[in-house]
N, C-alpha and C positions, 0 to 999 in steps of 0.2 A: 708096344714092344719095349722091353727093358733097354735102357740106354743111359749113358752118362753124358750130361750136357755141361760144357765148360762155359760159364756165363760171365763176361766182363761186367764190372760195375763202375760207376762214376769215380773219377779221381777225387772230386770234391763237390762239384755242383751236382746235386741229385737229379737235375733235369737231363743230364747227359747219359740217359739209358734208352735203349731202343724199345719200341712197342713189342717186338718179338721177345726180347729178354724178359719183360714184365709178364708176358703170356706164359713163357716157359716156367718162370718161377712160381706162377700160380698153379701150373698143371702137374709138376713133378710130385712124387711121393715124399721126397726129403731134400732139403737144402743143406749142403755142407758148407760151413762158413768158417773162415779163419778166426774171426771174432764175432760171436753171435750177438753181442750187444751192439756193435757197430752196424752189422748187417740188419739188425732189427730196426734201426732207424730208417733205413732205406725201405724195408718191407712195410713199415707202418705208413710211410708216405703214399705208397701205392696200394694200400689195403690188401696186402698179401699176407695170408694167415697160415701158410704151410709150416709144417714142423721144421725146426732148425736143429742141427747137430754140429758140434765143434770138429773142425778138421784143420790141424795146423802142424807146424814142424815138430812139436813136442809129442804128438800122438799119432802122426800119420803111419809110422811103421807098425804100431800096435793095432790100428783099426783098419788098415787097407784090406787085409784078407777078408774080414767079415763084411765089409762094404761091397767088395766084389761078389761075394756069395749072395748077398741080398739082391744085387742087381741081376745076377744070373737067375735068381728065383722069380724075377718078374717086376721088381721095383724100378722106377726111373728116378734118377738123382741129378741135382744141379750143384756144381761146384763153383763157389765164389770166393774171392779173396777180399781183403779190406778195401782195396781200390785197384782198378785196372784189371788186367787179364791174368787169371790164375796160371801158374807155371812159369811166368815171366818174372824171375826174381821173387817169386812167391811159391808157397806149396801148390802142388798139382801134378808135377811130372810123375811121381811115383804112382799115383792113382790112375792117371791116364795110361801109363805103361802097363800097369797090372790089368787094366780093362782090355787093352789091346791084346795082351798075351792070353787073356781068357776069352777071346773072340766076342767081346762085348762092344757094341757100336759106341763110338765116341764122336760127339759133335761139338765143335767149338764155335760159338757165335762171334761175329765181329764186334769190336767195341774198343773202349779206351785202353791205351797203354801210354804211360808218361813219356816214353822215349820219342814218340812220333811228334807231338806238339813241341817238345823241347828241341828236336832236330829242326823242324820247320822254323821255329822262332829264332834259332841261332843265325840263320842266313847263310850257313855253310852248305856246300854241295850235299844234296840229299838223294841223288840217284844211286850212290853206293856209300854204305856206311858200315861201321864196325860197332856192334853193341856188346859191351863187356860186362854189363850189370855191376855188381859190387866187386871192387878189387879185394884181393886177399888182405886180411888185416895184418898179418905178420909174415908167416912163411911164404916165400915166393913173391912177395909184394914188389920189392925193388926190381927183381928180374922181369916181372910182368910190365912194370912201368918202362924199363929200358927197351923191352920189345915193342911196346906201343909207340915209343918215340919215333920209330921208323915206319909206322903205319901210314900209308898214303891216303886212306879213306878217312872220312869224318868219324871221330871216335865219340861214343856215347857211354857215360858212366853214371851209375846211381851212387849216391853218397848220403850219409847221415849228417845232420847239422853239426854235431860236435866234432866230426872229422873233416869237414869241408876245408877249413883253412889249411890244415896239415896236407891234405891231398893236393890242393892248388899249389902249395909250396913245393911238394915233391914232383908234381908235373912240370913246374918251371925248372927245377933242377935237372930233370931228365930231358926235357924238350926245348929248353931255352925260354927265358923270361918273355921274349917277344912273340911267342906262338899265340895265335888268337884263340879265344875260347868264349864260351857263353855259359852262364849258370842260370837255370830256371828253377824257381821254387814256388810251392803252393799253387801249382797249375790248376786252373779253373776255379780257384777259390777267391775270396774277397780280396786278399792281399797278394795276389799273384804278382810275380816280379821276374824279369829277365835282365840280367846284367851282362853286357858284352864288352870285350876289350882284350888286351893282352893278358897272359897268365899273371904277370906282375901287377897289372892294374886291377884285375878282378880279385886277386889275393889281397891287395891293399884295401879294397872296398870292404870285403867281408872281415878283414882284421879289425876294422873300425866298427862294423855293425854285426851284432850277434845274430847269425843266421838261424831261422826257424823253419819248420815244415819239411815236406818231402822235397828232395833236391835232385836235379839232373844236371850233370856237367857235360857239355858238348865241346870238343876240342877239334880244331882244324887239323886235317892230315898234313903230313910232311910234304914239303915241295909246293 
C-alpha cells in the first residue's frame, strides 16, 4: 500500500540506526533526502541501493504536490534528513501535512533526535521540558528570550556554532548570569562534548574555544 515513511537517521555515529529503518529504506520506491550526498554515505554502509531524490527547504514547496500524487498512485517513499528526525527543525512538516490532507498513510519510525540526549546529558529535570528549536535570528528574538526567561520547565534550543557565544550572552542578559545551562555539541561523534555551568561560565568557555559542530543548548527553568 502507498505510504510515506518518516525515517530518523543517525546524528553522527552511523551505527545508531534501527534494523527496521534499514529494512524500510531498502523496501521503499524512493528515498527523499535533505542532502543526497550525505545520505548516500549512510546508504552505502548498509548496502541500500534505492533511488534517491533531493527534498529540502529550497525545493519542498515546488515538489510536494508531485510527490503526493506519486504516492497516491501507489509508490511508497521514505523521508530522511541529514541527521535526526525529519520535521524536527528540519524539512518534513509540509510533506507530512500534505499527505495527511490527501488521506495518505504516514508512519514515523522512532529514532534519533538531538534534543533528547542533550536533555539527559544536562542533568536538568526531564519529566517536563520546552523545546524551542532555533530562536528567531532578528525579528522577535529579544521578545522570545524575555518570554523564555520565565519558563519553569527545562528549555532546549538548537544553535549554530557561529551564533553560540552571542546566544549564551543574550540568555545571560535575559535570565541572569547565574542561571544553570548545558551545551552539548557533536553528539554521538568522535569529539562529542557537553559543558555544564552557569550561563556566564559556559559563555566564557566558548568565548575562548571556537565551537564547532551541531549544538544543543539546555537551560534550567526559572525557580
